[in-house]
C-alpha positions in Angstrom: 84.2 70.1 175.4 87.7 70.6 173.9 90.8 70.4 175.5 92.6 73.7 176.0 95.7 73.6 174.1 99.0 74.5 175.7 100.5 76.7 173.2 97.4 78.9 173.2 96.4 78.3 177.2 98.6 78.5 179.8 98.5 75.6 182.3 98.4 76.8 186.0 101.8 75.7 187.5 102.6 76.0 191.3 105.9 77.3 192.6 107.4 74.1 194.8 110.7 76.0 195.8 112.3 79.0 194.8 116.0 78.9 195.6 117.9 82.8 195.2 121.4 82.5 193.2 122.4 85.7 193.3 120.8 89.2 194.6 118.5 89.2 191.7 118.5 86.3 190.1 116.6 82.8 191.6 115.4 79.5 190.6 111.8 78.7 190.9 110.6 75.0 190.4 107.2 74.5 189.4 104.8 71.7 190.2 102.0 71.1 187.5 98.3 71.7 189.5 96.6 69.1 187.3 97.5 68.2 184.1 101.5 68.1 182.8 102.8 70.1 180.3 104.7 67.9 177.3 108.1 67.2 178.1 110.7 69.7 177.4 114.1 69.5 175.6 117.0 71.1 176.3 116.7 74.5 174.9 113.4 74.7 174.3 111.8 77.4 176.4 108.2 77.9 178.1 106.0 81.3 177.8 105.3 81.4 181.8 102.7 84.0 183.2 102.5 86.0 186.2 99.1 86.6 187.0 97.5 90.3 186.4 101.4 91.1 185.3 102.3 89.3 181.8 103.9 86.4 180.5 107.8 86.0 179.0 109.8 83.3 177.1 111.7 81.5 180.0 114.2 78.5 178.9 114.4 75.6 181.1 117.3 75.6 183.5 116.4 71.7 185.2 113.8 69.4 183.9 112.9 66.5 186.1 109.6 64.4 185.3 106.8 67.2 185.3 108.7 69.7 187.7 110.2 72.3 185.6 112.8 75.0 186.7 113.3 78.1 185.3 116.6 80.8 186.5 114.5 84.0 186.4 116.9 87.5 186.5 114.3 90.7 187.9 114.8 93.0 185.2 111.4 93.5 184.0 107.9 94.4 185.2 106.9 89.7 184.7 110.6 89.1 185.3 110.4 90.9 188.7 107.1 89.4 189.5 107.7 86.2 188.7 111.5 86.4 190.8 109.0 87.5 194.0 107.3 84.6 193.8 107.5 82.1 197.0 106.2 78.9 197.5 102.5 78.2 197.1 102.1 81.0 194.5 100.5 79.6 190.8 101.8 80.8 187.7 100.6 80.3 184.1 102.7 77.8 182.0 102.4 77.4 177.8 104.7 75.3 175.8 107.3 73.8 175.1 108.0 76.5 172.4 110.5 76.9 169.5 113.9 74.2 168.8 116.6 73.2 171.5 120.3 71.7 171.4 121.1 68.9 169.1 123.9 67.2 170.3 125.8 65.3 167.7 124.7 61.9 166.4 128.3 60.6 165.7 130.3 59.2 168.6 133.2 60.4 170.1 132.5 64.1 169.1 134.7 66.9 171.2 131.9 69.1 172.7 132.4 72.5 173.7 129.7 74.9 176.0 130.5 78.1 176.4 128.0 80.7 178.7 128.2 84.2 179.5 125.9 85.2 182.3 122.6 83.7 182.5 123.5 82.3 179.2 124.2 79.4 181.5 121.0 78.3 182.5 119.4 77.4 179.6 122.7 75.2 178.3 122.0 73.6 181.6 119.7 71.1 180.7 122.7 70.3 177.7 125.7 69.9 180.2 123.6 67.4 182.3 122.7 65.5 179.5 125.5 65.0 177.6 127.8 64.2 180.8 124.7 61.6 181.8 125.5 59.8 178.2 129.7 60.8 178.4 130.7 57.7 176.9 129.1 58.5 173.7 131.3 62.1 173.6 134.6 62.6 173.1 136.5 65.6 175.5 133.4 67.7 177.1 135.2 71.4 178.2 132.3 73.9 179.9 133.4 77.8 179.6 132.1 80.1 181.8 132.2 84.1 181.4 130.3 86.2 184.3 130.2 90.0 185.2 131.3 89.3 189.0 131.8 86.2 191.1 129.1 87.0 193.2 126.7 86.6 189.9 128.1 82.7 188.8 125.3 80.6 188.7 125.3 76.7 188.7 127.9 77.0 191.2 127.4 73.0 192.3 127.1 71.3 189.2 130.2 73.0 187.8 132.1 70.9 190.8 129.8 68.1 189.6 130.6 68.4 186.3 134.1 68.2 187.1 133.6 65.5 188.7 131.7 63.8 185.7 134.7 64.4 183.7 134.2 67.7 182.3 136.9 70.5 181.6 135.2 73.6 183.7 136.8 77.0 182.9 135.1 80.4 184.5 136.6 84.2 184.1 134.9 87.3 185.6 134.9 90.8 184.4 135.2 92.3 187.7 137.2 90.4 190.5 136.6 91.1 194.5 139.3 90.5 197.0 138.8 87.1 196.9 138.9 85.3 193.7 142.1 84.0 192.7 140.3 82.8 189.2 140.8 83.8 185.2 139.6 87.7 184.9 138.6 89.0 181.1 136.4 87.7 178.4 135.1 84.2 177.9 136.9 83.7 174.7 140.3 84.3 176.7 139.5 80.7 178.0 139.3 78.6 174.5 143.0 78.2 174.4 142.6 75.7 177.4 139.8 73.8 175.5 140.8 71.1 173.8 139.0 69.4 171.0 139.9 68.9 167.4 138.0 71.6 165.2 137.5 68.7 162.8 135.6 66.6 164.7 134.0 68.8 167.4 130.4 70.7 167.9 129.8 74.2 170.0 127.3 75.3 171.9 126.5 79.3 172.6 124.3 81.0 175.0 124.7 84.8 176.3 125.2 88.4 175.0 125.3 88.2 171.1 128.5 89.9 171.6 130.1 87.2 173.1 128.4 84.4 171.1 129.9 86.9 168.3 133.3 86.5 169.4 133.4 83.5 170.3 131.7 81.9 166.9 134.5 83.9 165.1 136.9 82.7 166.8 136.1 79.0 166.6 135.7 79.3 162.7 138.8 81.0 162.5 140.9 77.9 164.6 138.8 75.3 162.0 135.5 74.7 163.4 133.0 74.6 161.0 130.1 77.7 160.9 127.1 74.6 160.9 128.9 73.1 163.7 128.3 76.0 165.6 124.8 76.8 167.5 123.6 79.3 169.4 120.5 80.9 171.2 118.7 83.9 170.3 116.5 85.9 172.0 114.0 88.3 170.4 111.3 89.9 172.4 108.3 86.7 172.3 104.8 87.1 172.8 102.8 84.3 171.8 105.0 81.5 171.1 104.0 80.4 168.2 105.0 82.0 165.4 102.0 84.3 164.7 102.8 87.5 166.3 105.8 88.3 164.4 107.8 90.3 167.5 110.3 87.8 167.3 111.5 88.1 163.7 115.1 88.1 162.9 115.4 87.9 158.9 113.2 85.2 157.7 113.3 83.9 161.2 110.6 83.5 164.0 112.5 83.1 167.1 110.3 81.1 168.6 109.5 78.5 165.9 112.6 78.3 163.9 114.9 79.1 167.5 115.9 79.8 169.5 118.9 77.6 168.7 119.9 78.2 165.2 123.5 77.4 163.6 125.9 80.2 163.3 125.7 79.3 159.7 122.0 80.6 159.3 123.2 83.5 162.5 125.8 84.9 160.7 124.5 86.9 158.3 121.5 88.5 160.0 123.5 89.1 163.5 124.8 91.5 161.1 121.6 93.4 161.2 121.7 95.8 164.3 118.7 95.0 166.2 116.2 98.7 166.9 
């Protein structure tokens, strides 16, 4: 009998834990029921299937051995079904898919990570990997923008990252009465990120309007477009580059992305998505 291909046939995983992050967002920790999928690189994604509903692409927000963690916001039928699962439930998982983040090979490079909203989740494994190898890099800055203080993800991670030597700055769109931090768009935080443009690399994930504005500002400050990576999102159905739903110009994002350089993405993002 031929073994099932994990890129085509969902492999069963069981929900080991569920942690609510915000009223509409939760972390699902998944353990393999039998055979595990191959390791995921930071920035790659899985197709996660809610039985009887459908599947959606989800980036990993953490991986510990064969244990996978996905951060899920309830916005559609499948994400609502997954968000509502509790420990003991079973899902199907295919993957890993796509191209992930590529930290620079040159030691001493300054790193700038910019996240908007739920975009912090796919960047979380990258930040953890970078800080686990902290001596390899120069200055590390993590800039985070979110709608409200209550929507901020990874609050414990933020404290851990600061303790590990990263500069972490947070801004919100709409403060509450208790918020004492910054208010405004995430690009307002760039002045606090210390980096040498000729010796730096940037990683962006969040709404496209945020990534476009951030990438253009970084280029204006001297960062080369091919040293800026961003994670793009389009409707993905197959995950294998066959159905074409995730096409963006010449790219099929499930195969050629989701992480691409700004030098490739800029002309493509000028075309309005229908």
